[in-house]
N, C-alpha and C positions, 0 to 999 in steps of 0.2 A: 113805834107802826103799828103798819093800819091793814085791816082789814086782806085781806088777797080775793074775800067772795065780790065774783058780780065785775073785777079785772081777764080783759083779752089778754092773753102774753103772746108773747112774736119775739123770733132766735134773725136776728141779723142772716141775710144775708149773705156773707159770709163767710158764716159758724161754716165747716166738715160737715159733712155728709155723715163721721163717723158719731157726731153729736158727741167728741171729745170738750171740755176747754170752754166751752157756752154760755153766754146767760140769757137771761130770757129779760124784756122790757115791759108794762104797760102802762099807761100813757094815759096820766085824771086831768082834767080842767088846772086843777094843785100842783102836782111833781108829775115824776118823771120813777117809776117801783122799779126795783133790778132784783133780779136771785136766779138760780145755781137751776140751772137747768137738768145736771146728772138728778139733783134730790131738792125738788121743789117745795119740799115737806121742812124745810131750814126755813129760821126767817127770810124775809127780805129787805132788802135797804128800800129806803124811796130820798131821792134830792129835786126839790123846784126848777122850775122850772129856767129860771138862770145860772142857779146851779150844772146845770144837766147844758147848758146852750156853750157853759167858757168849755166845761170837760170836749164837749164831742172838737169842738176847736182848737183844744190842744192840742187834743191827739192826733188831727190834721195834718199837725207844720210838725207832730215826731213828736 
């Protein structure tokens, strides 16, 4: 797990205005970091760029 210091977190434009059930991501050169937007004090996880690309591609396919 890496530090969240200095990461720029953002939510999807598809997130609801109420802020429920959302995740935030932060992009670095090495990885995509993912955290729960409702409790940013909890640990986050990260995946490599190739893994993230595969996830997004598969999610878009349904």
